[in-house]
N, CA, C and O atoms as a GROMACS GRO file, in nm:
protein
  480
    1MET      N    1  -8.612  -2.034  -2.854
    1MET     CA    2  -8.477  -2.001  -2.895
    1MET      C    3  -8.475  -1.857  -2.945
    1MET      O    4  -8.556  -1.820  -3.030
    2PRO      N    5  -8.385  -1.776  -2.893
    2PRO     CA    6  -8.382  -1.635  -2.932
    2PRO      C    7  -8.334  -1.619  -3.077
    2PRO      O    8  -8.253  -1.697  -3.126
    3GLU      N    9  -8.387  -1.516  -3.142
    3GLU     CA   10  -8.347  -1.486  -3.280
    3GLU      C   11  -8.211  -1.418  -3.277
    3GLU      O   12  -8.184  -1.333  -3.192
    4LEU      N   13  -8.124  -1.457  -3.372
    4LEU     CA   14  -7.990  -1.398  -3.381
    4LEU      C   15  -7.988  -1.289  -3.486
    4LEU      O   16  -8.056  -1.298  -3.589
    5THR      N   17  -7.911  -1.187  -3.460
    5THR     CA   18  -7.893  -1.083  -3.562
    5THR      C   19  -7.792  -1.135  -3.664
    5THR      O   20  -7.726  -1.236  -3.642
    6GLU      N   21  -7.781  -1.064  -3.776
    6GLU     CA   22  -7.686  -1.104  -3.881
    6GLU      C   23  -7.543  -1.107  -3.827
    6GLU      O   24  -7.467  -1.198  -3.858
    7ALA      N   25  -7.508  -1.008  -3.746
    7ALA     CA   26  -7.373  -1.001  -3.691
    7ALA      C   27  -7.348  -1.119  -3.596
    7ALA      O   28  -7.240  -1.179  -3.599
    8GLN      N   29  -7.446  -1.152  -3.512
    8GLN     CA   30  -7.430  -1.264  -3.421
    8GLN      C   31  -7.421  -1.396  -3.498
    8GLN      O   32  -7.342  -1.484  -3.462
    9LEU      N   33  -7.500  -1.409  -3.602
    9LEU     CA   34  -7.495  -1.530  -3.683
    9LEU      C   35  -7.360  -1.544  -3.752
    9LEU      O   36  -7.304  -1.654  -3.757
   10ASP      N   37  -7.308  -1.435  -3.805
   10ASP     CA   38  -7.176  -1.438  -3.868
   10ASP      C   39  -7.069  -1.477  -3.766
   10ASP      O   40  -6.979  -1.555  -3.797
   11GLN      N   41  -7.078  -1.423  -3.646
   11GLN     CA   42  -6.981  -1.455  -3.541
   11GLN      C   43  -6.991  -1.602  -3.502
   11GLN      O   44  -6.889  -1.667  -3.481
   12LEU      N   45  -7.112  -1.655  -3.491
   12LEU     CA   46  -7.132  -1.794  -3.455
   12LEU      C   47  -7.072  -1.886  -3.562
   12LEU      O   48  -7.004  -1.983  -3.529
   13ILE      N   49  -7.097  -1.856  -3.686
   13ILE     CA   50  -7.042  -1.935  -3.797
   13ILE      C   51  -6.890  -1.934  -3.791
   13ILE      O   52  -6.826  -2.037  -3.810
   14GLU      N   53  -6.834  -1.817  -3.764
   14GLU     CA   54  -6.687  -1.806  -3.755
   14GLU      C   55  -6.634  -1.883  -3.634
   14GLU      O   56  -6.531  -1.949  -3.646
   15ASP      N   57  -6.701  -1.877  -3.520
   15ASP     CA   58  -6.657  -1.948  -3.399
   15ASP      C   59  -6.662  -2.100  -3.419
   15ASP      O   60  -6.574  -2.171  -3.369
   16ILE      N   61  -6.762  -2.149  -3.489
   16ILE     CA   62  -6.774  -2.293  -3.512
   16ILE      C   63  -6.666  -2.341  -3.610
   16ILE      O   64  -6.627  -2.457  -3.607
   17GLY      N   65  -6.619  -2.250  -3.695
   17GLY     CA   66  -6.518  -2.287  -3.794
   17GLY      C   67  -6.575  -2.314  -3.931
   17GLY      O   68  -6.508  -2.371  -4.018
   18LEU      N   69  -6.699  -2.274  -3.951
   18LEU     CA   70  -6.759  -2.291  -4.083
   18LEU      C   71  -6.733  -2.168  -4.168
   18LEU      O   72  -6.706  -2.060  -4.115
   19LYS      N   73  -6.741  -2.185  -4.297
   19LYS     CA   74  -6.728  -2.071  -4.387
   19LYS      C   75  -6.867  -2.029  -4.430
   19LYS      O   76  -6.953  -2.112  -4.459
   20ALA      N   77  -6.888  -1.902  -4.433
   20ALA     CA   78  -7.017  -1.850  -4.476
   20ALA      C   79  -7.032  -1.875  -4.626
   20ALA      O   80  -6.938  -1.854  -4.702
   21PRO      N   81  -7.149  -1.918  -4.668
   21PRO     CA   82  -7.168  -1.942  -4.812
   21PRO      C   83  -7.161  -1.811  -4.888
   21PRO      O   84  -7.216  -1.709  -4.847
   22ARG      N   85  -7.092  -1.817  -5.001
   22ARG     CA   86  -7.078  -1.696  -5.082
   22ARG      C   87  -7.128  -1.727  -5.222
   22ARG      O   88  -7.092  -1.828  -5.282
   23ARG      N   89  -7.206  -1.641  -5.271
   23ARG     CA   90  -7.252  -1.653  -5.409
   23ARG      C   91  -7.169  -1.554  -5.491
   23ARG      O   92  -7.169  -1.434  -5.465
   24THR      N   93  -7.098  -1.609  -5.591
   24THR     CA   94  -7.008  -1.525  -5.668
   24THR      C   95  -7.083  -1.439  -5.770
   24THR      O   96  -7.037  -1.330  -5.803
   25ARG      N   97  -7.196  -1.486  -5.819
   25ARG     CA   98  -7.274  -1.408  -5.913
   25ARG      C   99  -7.422  -1.432  -5.888
   25ARG      O  100  -7.460  -1.535  -5.832
   26PRO      N  101  -7.505  -1.340  -5.930
   26PRO     CA  102  -7.648  -1.356  -5.905
   26PRO      C  103  -7.707  -1.468  -5.990
   26PRO      O  104  -7.652  -1.506  -6.093
   27LEU      N  105  -7.819  -1.521  -5.944
   27LEU     CA  106  -7.887  -1.625  -6.019
   27LEU      C  107  -7.934  -1.571  -6.153
   27LEU      O  108  -7.972  -1.454  -6.164
   28ALA      N  109  -7.932  -1.656  -6.253
   28ALA     CA  110  -7.981  -1.616  -6.384
   28ALA      C  111  -8.131  -1.592  -6.376
   28ALA      O  112  -8.202  -1.668  -6.310
   29PRO      N  113  -8.179  -1.488  -6.441
   29PRO     CA  114  -8.323  -1.460  -6.434
   29PRO      C  115  -8.402  -1.561  -6.516
   29PRO      O  116  -8.350  -1.624  -6.608
   30CYS      N  117  -8.529  -1.577  -6.481
   30CYS     CA  118  -8.615  -1.668  -6.556
   30CYS      C  119  -8.625  -1.620  -6.699
   30CYS      O  120  -8.620  -1.500  -6.728
   31GLY      N  121  -8.639  -1.716  -6.788
   31GLY     CA  122  -8.643  -1.683  -6.930
   31GLY      C  123  -8.509  -1.705  -6.997
   31GLY      O  124  -8.490  -1.666  -7.112
   32THR      N  125  -8.414  -1.767  -6.924
   32THR     CA  126  -8.282  -1.798  -6.981
   32THR      C  127  -8.258  -1.948  -6.971
   32THR      O  128  -8.322  -2.018  -6.892
   33LEU      N  129  -8.165  -1.996  -7.052
   33LEU     CA  130  -8.132  -2.138  -7.049
   33LEU      C  131  -8.074  -2.177  -6.913
   33LEU      O  132  -8.104  -2.285  -6.861
   34ALA      N  133  -7.993  -2.090  -6.855
   34ALA     CA  134  -7.934  -2.120  -6.724
   34ALA      C  135  -8.042  -2.136  -6.617
   34ALA      O  136  -8.031  -2.223  -6.531
   35ALA      N  137  -8.144  -2.053  -6.623
   35ALA     CA  138  -8.254  -2.064  -6.525
   35ALA      C  139  -8.330  -2.195  -6.547
   35ALA      O  140  -8.369  -2.261  -6.450
   36TYR      N  141  -8.353  -2.231  -6.673
   36TYR     CA  142  -8.421  -2.359  -6.702
   36TYR      C  143  -8.341  -2.475  -6.644
   36TYR      O  144  -8.397  -2.565  -6.581
   37GLN      N  145  -8.210  -2.473  -6.666
   37GLN     CA  146  -8.125  -2.581  -6.614
   37GLN      C  147  -8.125  -2.584  -6.462
   37GLN      O  148  -8.120  -2.691  -6.402
   38ARG      N  149  -8.130  -2.467  -6.399
   38ARG     CA  150  -8.137  -2.461  -6.252
   38ARG      C  151  -8.268  -2.521  -6.203
   38ARG      O  152  -8.270  -2.596  -6.106
   39HIS      N  153  -8.379  -2.487  -6.270
   39HIS     CA  154  -8.508  -2.544  -6.233
   39HIS      C  155  -8.504  -2.696  -6.241
   39HIS      O  156  -8.552  -2.765  -6.151
   40MET      N  157  -8.446  -2.748  -6.348
   40MET     CA  158  -8.437  -2.893  -6.366
   40MET      C  159  -8.351  -2.956  -6.256
   40MET      O  160  -8.388  -3.057  -6.197
   41ARG      N  161  -8.236  -2.895  -6.231
   41ARG     CA  162  -8.142  -2.949  -6.132
   41ARG      C  163  -8.202  -2.953  -5.992
   41ARG      O  164  -8.180  -3.048  -5.917
   42LYS      N  165  -8.278  -2.849  -5.957
   42LYS     CA  166  -8.335  -2.839  -5.822
   42LYS      C  167  -8.478  -2.893  -5.814
   42LYS      O  168  -8.543  -2.881  -5.710
   43HIS      N  169  -8.526  -2.952  -5.925
   43HIS     CA  170  -8.660  -3.010  -5.930
   43HIS      C  171  -8.766  -2.906  -5.896
   43HIS      O  172  -8.862  -2.933  -5.823
   44GLU      N  173  -8.748  -2.786  -5.950
   44GLU     CA  174  -8.844  -2.678  -5.930
   44GLU      C  175  -8.943  -2.677  -6.046
   44GLU      O  176  -8.913  -2.729  -6.154
   45PRO      N  177  -9.059  -2.619  -6.027
   45PRO     CA  178  -9.152  -2.606  -6.139
   45PRO      C  179  -9.092  -2.513  -6.245
   45PRO      O  180  -9.027  -2.414  -6.212
   46ILE      N  181  -9.116  -2.546  -6.372
   46ILE     CA  182  -9.057  -2.470  -6.482
   46ILE      C  183  -9.163  -2.377  -6.540
   46ILE      O  184  -9.271  -2.420  -6.578
   47ASP      N  185  -9.130  -2.248  -6.545
   47ASP     CA  186  -9.224  -2.150  -6.599
   47ASP      C  187  -9.214  -2.148  -6.752
   47ASP      O  188  -9.120  -2.203  -6.810
   48ASP      N  189  -9.311  -2.084  -6.816
   48ASP     CA  190  -9.318  -2.081  -6.962
   48ASP      C  191  -9.199  -2.010  -7.025
   48ASP      O  192  -9.152  -2.053  -7.131
   49ALA      N  193  -9.149  -1.904  -6.964
   49ALA     CA  194  -9.037  -1.830  -7.021
   49ALA      C  195  -8.911  -1.917  -7.025
   49ALA      O  196  -8.837  -1.915  -7.123
   50CYS      N  197  -8.886  -1.992  -6.919
   50CYS     CA  198  -8.769  -2.080  -6.915
   50CYS      C  199  -8.784  -2.196  -7.014
   50CYS      O  200  -8.688  -2.235  -7.080
   51ARG      N  201  -8.905  -2.248  -7.024
   51ARG     CA  202  -8.930  -2.357  -7.119
   51ARG      C  203  -8.905  -2.309  -7.263
   51ARG      O  204  -8.848  -2.381  -7.344
   52GLN      N  205  -8.949  -2.186  -7.293
   52GLN     CA  206  -8.929  -2.129  -7.427
   52GLN      C  207  -8.780  -2.105  -7.453
   52GLN      O  208  -8.733  -2.125  -7.564
   53ALA      N  209  -8.706  -2.061  -7.351
   53ALA     CA  210  -8.562  -2.038  -7.366
   53ALA      C  211  -8.490  -2.169  -7.397
   53ALA      O  212  -8.397  -2.172  -7.478
   54ASN      N  213  -8.532  -2.277  -7.332
   54ASN     CA  214  -8.472  -2.408  -7.359
   54ASN      C  215  -8.503  -2.453  -7.502
   54ASN      O  216  -8.414  -2.505  -7.570
   55THR      N  217  -8.625  -2.434  -7.546
   55THR     CA  218  -8.664  -2.471  -7.682
   55THR      C  219  -8.581  -2.394  -7.785
   55THR      O  220  -8.532  -2.451  -7.882
   56ASN      N  221  -8.567  -2.264  -7.763
   56ASN     CA  222  -8.488  -2.181  -7.855
   56ASN      C  223  -8.342  -2.226  -7.858
   56ASN      O  224  -8.281  -2.229  -7.965
   57ALA      N  225  -8.287  -2.259  -7.743
   57ALA     CA  226  -8.148  -2.304  -7.738
   57ALA      C  227  -8.128  -2.435  -7.813
   57ALA      O  228  -8.028  -2.454  -7.882
   58LYS      N  229  -8.224  -2.526  -7.799
   58LYS     CA  230  -8.216  -2.653  -7.870
   58LYS      C  231  -8.221  -2.632  -8.021
   58LYS      O  232  -8.147  -2.696  -8.096
   59ARG      N  233  -8.308  -2.543  -8.064
   59ARG     CA  234  -8.317  -2.514  -8.208
   59ARG      C  235  -8.188  -2.456  -8.260
   59ARG      O  236  -8.145  -2.490  -8.370
   60THR      N  237  -8.126  -2.368  -8.184
   60THR     CA  238  -8.001  -2.307  -8.227
   60THR      C  239  -7.890  -2.411  -8.234
   60THR      O  240  -7.811  -2.411  -8.329
   61GLN      N  241  -7.883  -2.500  -8.136
   61GLN     CA  242  -7.777  -2.601  -8.134
   61GLN      C  243  -7.794  -2.703  -8.244
   61GLN      O  244  -7.694  -2.755  -8.295
   62SER      N  245  -7.917  -2.733  -8.284
   62SER     CA  246  -7.940  -2.837  -8.383
   62SER      C  247  -7.909  -2.788  -8.523
   62SER      O  248  -7.891  -2.869  -8.614
   63GLY      N  249  -7.901  -2.658  -8.543
   63GLY     CA  250  -7.874  -2.604  -8.675
   63GLY      C  251  -7.998  -2.590  -8.759
   63GLY      O  252  -7.988  -2.563  -8.879
   64ALA      N  253  -8.115  -2.606  -8.700
   64ALA     CA  254  -8.239  -2.593  -8.776
   64ALA      C  255  -8.253  -2.451  -8.829
   64ALA      O  256  -8.232  -2.354  -8.756
   65GLY      N  257  -8.287  -2.440  -8.954
   65GLY     CA  258  -8.306  -2.309  -9.014
   65GLY      C  259  -8.180  -2.246  -9.069
   65GLY      O  260  -8.187  -2.139  -9.129
   66LYS      N  261  -8.066  -2.308  -9.052
   66LYS     CA  262  -7.943  -2.253  -9.107
   66LYS      C  263  -7.935  -2.286  -9.255
   66LYS      O  264  -7.981  -2.391  -9.299
   67THR      N  265  -7.877  -2.196  -9.330
   67THR     CA  266  -7.858  -2.223  -9.472
   67THR      C  267  -7.726  -2.295  -9.492
   67THR      O  268  -7.628  -2.268  -9.422
   68LEU      N  269  -7.724  -2.386  -9.588
   68LEU     CA  270  -7.603  -2.462  -9.616
   68LEU      C  271  -7.514  -2.382  -9.710
   68LEU      O  272  -7.563  -2.310  -9.797
   69ALA      N  273  -7.384  -2.397  -9.692
   69ALA     CA  274  -7.289  -2.330  -9.780
   69ALA      C  275  -7.301  -2.388  -9.920
   69ALA      O  276  -7.336  -2.505  -9.936
   70PRO      N  277  -7.273  -2.308 -10.022
   70PRO     CA  278  -7.282  -2.360 -10.158
   70PRO      C  279  -7.178  -2.469 -10.183
   70PRO      O  280  -7.070  -2.470 -10.123
   71ILE      N  281  -7.212  -2.560 -10.272
   71ILE     CA  282  -7.120  -2.669 -10.307
   71ILE      C  283  -7.012  -2.610 -10.398
   71ILE      O  284  -7.042  -2.558 -10.505
   72THR      N  285  -6.889  -2.620 -10.356
   72THR     CA  286  -6.778  -2.563 -10.433
   72THR      C  287  -6.697  -2.669 -10.505
   72THR      O  288  -6.615  -2.636 -10.590
   73ASN      N  289  -6.718  -2.795 -10.474
   73ASN     CA  290  -6.638  -2.901 -10.536
   73ASN      C  291  -6.720  -2.985 -10.632
   73ASN      O  292  -6.724  -3.108 -10.622
   74HIS      N  293  -6.786  -2.918 -10.725
   74HIS     CA  294  -6.863  -2.990 -10.828
   74HIS      C  295  -6.767  -3.074 -10.913
   74HIS      O  296  -6.651  -3.037 -10.932
   75GLY      N  297  -6.818  -3.185 -10.961
   75GLY     CA  298  -6.737  -3.270 -11.048
   75GLY      C  299  -6.648  -3.365 -10.971
   75GLY      O  300  -6.554  -3.422 -11.027
   76THR      N  301  -6.676  -3.384 -10.840
   76THR     CA  302  -6.600  -3.477 -10.757
   76THR      C  303  -6.698  -3.567 -10.683
   76THR      O  304  -6.818  -3.540 -10.678
   77THR      N  305  -6.645  -3.675 -10.626
   77THR     CA  306  -6.733  -3.762 -10.548
   77THR      C  307  -6.780  -3.691 -10.422
   77THR      O  308  -6.891  -3.717 -10.374
   78GLY      N  309  -6.697  -3.602 -10.369
   78GLY     CA  310  -6.740  -3.524 -10.252
   78GLY      C  311  -6.857  -3.434 -10.286
   78GLY      O  312  -6.949  -3.419 -10.206
   79GLY      N  313  -6.853  -3.373 -10.404
   79GLY     CA  314  -6.964  -3.290 -10.448
   79GLY      C  315  -7.091  -3.372 -10.464
   79GLY      O  316  -7.200  -3.327 -10.428
   80TYR      N  317  -7.076  -3.492 -10.518
   80TYR     CA  318  -7.191  -3.583 -10.534
   80TYR      C  319  -7.252  -3.614 -10.398
   80TYR      O  320  -7.374  -3.612 -10.382
   81LYS      N  321  -7.168  -3.643 -10.300
   81LYS     CA  322  -7.218  -3.677 -10.166
   81LYS      C  323  -7.285  -3.556 -10.100
   81LYS      O  324  -7.382  -3.573 -10.025
   82ARG      N  325  -7.236  -3.437 -10.127
   82ARG     CA  326  -7.302  -3.318 -10.072
   82ARG      C  327  -7.441  -3.299 -10.130
   82ARG      O  328  -7.535  -3.261 -10.060
   83HIS      N  329  -7.453  -3.327 -10.261
   83HIS     CA  330  -7.586  -3.321 -10.322
   83HIS      C  331  -7.680  -3.418 -10.251
   83HIS      O  332  -7.793  -3.383 -10.218
   84LEU      N  333  -7.634  -3.541 -10.226
   84LEU     CA  334  -7.718  -3.641 -10.160
   84LEU      C  335  -7.755  -3.597 -10.018
   84LEU      O  336  -7.869  -3.613  -9.976
   85TYR      N  337  -7.658  -3.542  -9.947
   85TYR     CA  338  -7.681  -3.497  -9.809
   85TYR      C  339  -7.791  -3.391  -9.805
   85TYR      O  340  -7.874  -3.390  -9.714
   86ARG      N  341  -7.791  -3.304  -9.904
   86ARG     CA  342  -7.890  -3.198  -9.909
   86ARG      C  343  -8.026  -3.246  -9.958
   86ARG      O  344  -8.125  -3.175  -9.949
   87GLY      N  345  -8.030  -3.369 -10.012
   87GLY     CA  346  -8.155  -3.423 -10.063
   87GLY      C  347  -8.192  -3.369 -10.199
   87GLY      O  348  -8.310  -3.367 -10.236
   88GLU      N  349  -8.093  -3.325 -10.274
   88GLU     CA  350  -8.120  -3.272 -10.408
   88GLU      C  351  -8.059  -3.360 -10.514
   88GLU      O  352  -7.972  -3.443 -10.485
   89ALA      N  353  -8.103  -3.343 -10.636
   89ALA     CA  354  -8.050  -3.422 -10.748
   89ALA      C  355  -7.908  -3.373 -10.779
   89ALA      O  356  -7.882  -3.253 -10.782
   90ALA      N  357  -7.817  -3.467 -10.801
   90ALA     CA  358  -7.678  -3.430 -10.830
   90ALA      C  359  -7.667  -3.373 -10.970
   90ALA      O  360  -7.740  -3.413 -11.060
   91CYS      N  361  -7.575  -3.278 -10.987
   91CYS     CA  362  -7.554  -3.219 -11.119
   91CYS      C  363  -7.480  -3.320 -11.208
   91CYS      O  364  -7.431  -3.422 -11.160
   92ALA      N  365  -7.473  -3.290 -11.338
   92ALA     CA  366  -7.414  -3.382 -11.434
   92ALA      C  367  -7.266  -3.408 -11.404
   92ALA      O  368  -7.219  -3.521 -11.417
   93ASP      N  369  -7.193  -3.304 -11.365
   93ASP     CA  370  -7.049  -3.320 -11.337
   93ASP      C  371  -7.027  -3.414 -11.217
   93ASP      O  372  -6.939  -3.500 -11.220
   94CYS      N  373  -7.106  -3.396 -11.114
   94CYS     CA  374  -7.091  -3.480 -10.996
   94CYS      C  375  -7.133  -3.624 -11.025
   94CYS      O  376  -7.071  -3.719 -10.977
   95LEU      N  377  -7.240  -3.640 -11.104
   95LEU     CA  378  -7.284  -3.776 -11.143
   95LEU      C  379  -7.174  -3.847 -11.222
   95LEU      O  380  -7.148  -3.965 -11.200
   96ARG      N  381  -7.111  -3.774 -11.315
   96ARG     CA  382  -7.005  -3.834 -11.394
   96ARG      C  383  -6.888  -3.875 -11.306
   96ARG      O  384  -6.832  -3.983 -11.323
   97ALA      N  385  -6.850  -3.790 -11.212
   97ALA     CA  386  -6.738  -3.822 -11.122
   97ALA      C  387  -6.769  -3.945 -11.037
   97ALA      O  388  -6.683  -4.030 -11.019
   98GLU      N  389  -6.890  -3.954 -10.986
   98GLU     CA  390  -6.928  -4.069 -10.903
   98GLU      C  391  -6.933  -4.196 -10.987
   98GLU      O  392  -6.890  -4.302 -10.941
   99ARG      N  393  -6.983  -4.186 -11.108
   99ARG     CA  394  -6.991  -4.302 -11.197
   99ARG      C  395  -6.850  -4.354 -11.229
   99ARG      O  396  -6.826  -4.474 -11.225
  100GLU      N  397  -6.757  -4.262 -11.261
  100GLU     CA  398  -6.619  -4.302 -11.292
  100GLU      C  399  -6.553  -4.366 -11.171
  100GLU      O  400  -6.482  -4.466 -11.184
  101TYR      N  401  -6.576  -4.310 -11.054
  101TYR     CA  402  -6.519  -4.366 -10.931
  101TYR      C  403  -6.572  -4.507 -10.907
  101TYR      O  404  -6.496  -4.598 -10.874
  102SER      N  405  -6.703  -4.525 -10.922
  102SER     CA  406  -6.763  -4.657 -10.900
  102SER      C  407  -6.711  -4.759 -11.000
  102SER      O  408  -6.685  -4.874 -10.964
  103GLN      N  409  -6.695  -4.718 -11.126
  103GLN     CA  410  -6.644  -4.810 -11.227
  103GLN      C  411  -6.501  -4.853 -11.194
  103GLN      O  412  -6.468  -4.971 -11.207
  104ARG      N  413  -6.417  -4.758 -11.152
  104ARG     CA  414  -6.279  -4.792 -11.113
  104ARG      C  415  -6.278  -4.886 -10.993
  104ARG      O  416  -6.203  -4.984 -10.991
  105ALA      N  417  -6.362  -4.857 -10.893
  105ALA     CA  418  -6.367  -4.941 -10.772
  105ALA      C  419  -6.414  -5.082 -10.806
  105ALA      O  420  -6.360  -5.179 -10.754
  106ASN      N  421  -6.515  -5.093 -10.892
  106ASN     CA  422  -6.565  -5.226 -10.932
  106ASN      C  423  -6.461  -5.303 -11.011
  106ASN      O  424  -6.447  -5.424 -10.994
  107LYS      N  425  -6.388  -5.234 -11.096
  107LYS     CA  426  -6.284  -5.299 -11.176
  107LYS      C  427  -6.175  -5.355 -11.083
  107LYS      O  428  -6.130  -5.468 -11.103
  108ILE      N  429  -6.134  -5.280 -10.986
  108ILE     CA  430  -6.033  -5.326 -10.890
  108ILE      C  431  -6.087  -5.444 -10.810
  108ILE      O  432  -6.016  -5.542 -10.788
  109ARG      N  433  -6.212  -5.434 -10.767
  109ARG     CA  434  -6.273  -5.541 -10.689
  109ARG      C  435  -6.280  -5.671 -10.770
  109ARG      O  436  -6.251  -5.779 -10.717
  110ARG      N  437  -6.318  -5.661 -10.897
  110ARG     CA  438  -6.326  -5.780 -10.982
  110ARG      C  439  -6.189  -5.842 -11.006
  110ARG      O  440  -6.175  -5.964 -11.005
  111SER      N  441  -6.088  -5.757 -11.028
  111SER     CA  442  -5.954  -5.812 -11.053
  111SER      C  443  -5.899  -5.881 -10.927
  111SER      O  444  -5.831  -5.983 -10.938
  112ARG      N  445  -5.928  -5.827 -10.810
  112ARG     CA  446  -5.884  -5.892 -10.686
  112ARG      C  447  -5.955  -6.025 -10.665
  112ARG      O  448  -5.896  -6.122 -10.618
  113ALA      N  449  -6.083  -6.029 -10.700
  113ALA     CA  450  -6.161  -6.152 -10.686
  113ALA      C  451  -6.106  -6.259 -10.779
  113ALA      O  452  -6.100  -6.376 -10.741
  114ARG      N  453  -6.067  -6.220 -10.903
  114ARG     CA  454  -6.011  -6.318 -10.996
  114ARG      C  455  -5.877  -6.370 -10.945
  114ARG      O  456  -5.848  -6.490 -10.957
  115ARG      N  457  -5.795  -6.281 -10.887
  115ARG     CA  458  -5.665  -6.325 -10.833
  115ARG      C  459  -5.681  -6.420 -10.717
  115ARG      O  460  -5.601  -6.512 -10.700
  116ASN      N  461  -5.784  -6.399 -10.637
  116ASN     CA  462  -5.803  -6.482 -10.517
  116ASN      C  463  -5.890  -6.605 -10.546
  116ASN      O  464  -5.936  -6.672 -10.454
  117GLY      N  465  -5.913  -6.634 -10.671
  117GLY     CA  466  -5.988  -6.754 -10.705
  117GLY      C  467  -6.137  -6.737 -10.696
  117GLY      O  468  -6.209  -6.835 -10.674
  118GLY      N  469  -6.186  -6.616 -10.710
  118GLY     CA  470  -6.330  -6.595 -10.711
  118GLY      C  471  -6.390  -6.568 -10.573
  118GLY      O  472  -6.508  -6.534 -10.563
  119ALA      N  473  -6.312  -6.583 -10.468
  119ALA     CA  474  -6.365  -6.556 -10.332
  119ALA      C  475  -6.339  -6.411 -10.300
  119ALA      O  476  -6.228  -6.361 -10.320
  120SER      N  477  -6.440  -6.344 -10.249
  120SER     CA  478  -6.418  -6.205 -10.210
  120SER      C  479  -6.448  -6.183 -10.065
  120SER      O  480  -6.434  -6.072 -10.015
   0.00000   0.00000   0.00000
């Protein structure tokens, strides 16, 4: 079978009624998240640079290493919950707010149980 030139191949594609494939932008270079995803999608071997780019992207998305904003609502149950989320001991104001909230909630729960005949 004779080899076709680029012009002949373009003409043949046009005569058959096919559209020539067009790439709108160049492929992402290795060492980027897009290249890693392309390797995965096409089942290609993954190089170290692309693997490292994927790892870095995952770390950025997970929020690892980010500093938390300071707690601005001390003395509230929300402030108490933020202390717990951070894994730190709650301050006295937040502890007092949580204690008062729990006491009110328990008092309401007990009064409802008494009204309903002890069943909760």
